[in-house]
N, C-alpha and C positions, 0 to 999 in steps of 0.2 A: 293247116296249122296246130302247133305240139300243144299236148295236155299238160293236165294237174294230175297225177294220181295221189290216192289216199288208200292207202291199203294200214287196214291194222285191225288190231286180235288181241287176245288178251294175254298177260304176261306167257311166256314160254310158247309162246304160238311160230318163232322162229321169223320176226320181221327184221330182226338186228343180220341173220343171215339168208334171208333174202336181197336184205338189202345189199350187201356187201357182194352176194350171187351175183344182183340184178352187177354190181360195178363191175367185175371180174366177165360179164358177155359182152360189154361193150369193147373192157380193153384188150379183148385177145380179138377182137375186130379193128385192131390200133384207134378208137376212138377216146379221146380223150373226157373224165366224168369231173364234176368235183363233188365230194361228200363235205356234209356240215352238220352241225345237231346247234342244239341251244347249249351254251354257257351253264345253264342253270343243273342241267345233269350231269354232278360232278363225280360219277363212275367211272370212273375210265379216263377223267380227265380230258385228253384230245384225242380220246382211242375211240374206236366204235367197237363193241366187246360182244360179239358172238355169244350163247348160251356154252357149243359147240366147240370151245375154243379158238376161235379164229378173230384176229384181232387187226385192226388199218387205222391211220393216225388217219383224222380230216382234216380236209382242207381250211376249212378257217368254224370255229363256232360262233354260236350268233348270243352277242351279249345282250342284255334286257334291252328292250329301248332302241337296240342298232337297226339301221335300216336292211333289211335282205336284201332288197334291189341294189342301192348301192357295196354291200360284200360282195354282192356276184359280179358286178363289175369291176372290181379293185381284182377280183382271183380268176378270173375270166380275162381280163389283157393282162395279167403280171402288173401291174401299179398295185405292189403292195408293200409298203418301203419295208416290213418285218422280213420279205422273202428274199432269200437268196439270189442272186441273179439267172446261176445256172441251173435254178432248181425250176425256172421258170418255161412252162411248154405254152408256147408262141399255137397250137389248133387248136381250133373252135371246141368250144363243150357239147358236148354231145347229148346230156343228161347231168342235171340237177340230183343228187339222191339226199335225202336230210332223215337222219336216223331220232329216233324220240320224237318228237313232232305235236308233239301234245303239250309240251310246254311252249312252244313256238304262241306270240299275240298278236290276235285278230289281225292287227297292223302288216304283221310280217308274213303272215299267211294270206293276206290281199297281194302282199309283192310273188310269194309265189307263183300267185295266179298271172300277176303282168310279166314275171319271167318266161312263164309257160306261152300267154298269148304274145304280148308285145316282142320278146326276143325270139317264139318258136324254138325252145330249148326247154323240150321235158324235164319236167319235174316229179321224180318217187318220192311221197312222204309215207313216213314207215311208222305208225306208233296206236297208243292202246286208245281207247275210244270213250272210256267215264276213269274216273275215281274209287277208291276203297269205301266210297258213300255212293257208289254207282250214281256218280253226277260227270257231266261231261267237264273235259277237261274243255279250258275257252280254246285252247286252238285247235282241237278236235273237232270240237261242234264247229269251228268256221268254217273248215275244209270239211265238214256232211254236205254243210252249204254253199261252195264256192267248187269240190273238185270234181273233174269232166270226169272220170271215173273214182269208183268206191269198191274195193274189192277186201272179206274177212277172208282173214286170217288163223283158220282153227288149230286148236288144241283139245285137250279134253280135263274133263273133271279128275278127282282122284275114285270118281264111284264110274267113271266109264262113260258118264255124257260131255256131251257138248262145254267143254267153260266157255261162259260166256261175261262173271264177275272179276274183278282182281280182289281180292282183301288182301288185307296188312295184318302182318303177325310182328309183336313184340314180346321177342323171346318164342315159346310154345304158343301165347293168346292172342287171340282174336283183337282187333280192336274195329270201334266204327267213329270213332271221332279221333282231331284232331286237323294238321295243316294238310291243304290239298299235296303237296308235296315235298316229303321225305324219300328221298333216295335209297334205294334198299341195300344192305351194309351187313354189320356185324349185329348191329341191333332190330335195322328195323328189314323185316322181308317179304316175300309176297306172296301168294298163293292164290292160280287161278281156279275159281269153283263155277259149278252152273247152280242155276237161279233157282234150286231145291237143296244144295246144300250150302248155298251160300243164306238163305232164309233162317235152316235150322242152327247156324253159326251164329245167327245175327239175333235170333230171338224173334220172326219174321219184320225186322226193322230191315224198312231200305227210306238210304241219304239221311 
């Protein structure tokens, strides 16, 4: 039986790079993969962006409220009305790779498990565990509950300790209130911190 994997880590821990490396490894052996990410992640639009500069277009985006199982069937079989016929790959899918999995809805994570268990296709989901307020994203929480395998990808804080929390910055100022989802870009950026540095910046506040 195939498994559902959740590989998580703070920002800058190499999640997207690891996903793209996994895709390369499968394809180097002549196997077919499907890459996806939630549509709410507007950074890069339909591309997976690695901070090392490597990019790749996903096979499909996952809209709010969409069935991931139905999307999997459409793109695995080439039954996609928007796809060009010459680009349809008839090979069986060897693995599904999902970037920014924290933005998935709980039902969509349930579908990832169904793909792995009922269709015997491994699913590797990559994402962050908690938001800038140290609260779990719904998608990440469900992955922690369902995944057969959990793997933490590590990065370091500015002080040299292991970074575990993601902090939000507007300009150069740390903020600890606001919507859970704010895609990093020009105005909003993120920094990964250890517990001590996080508590120092937040004045001891958690959540």
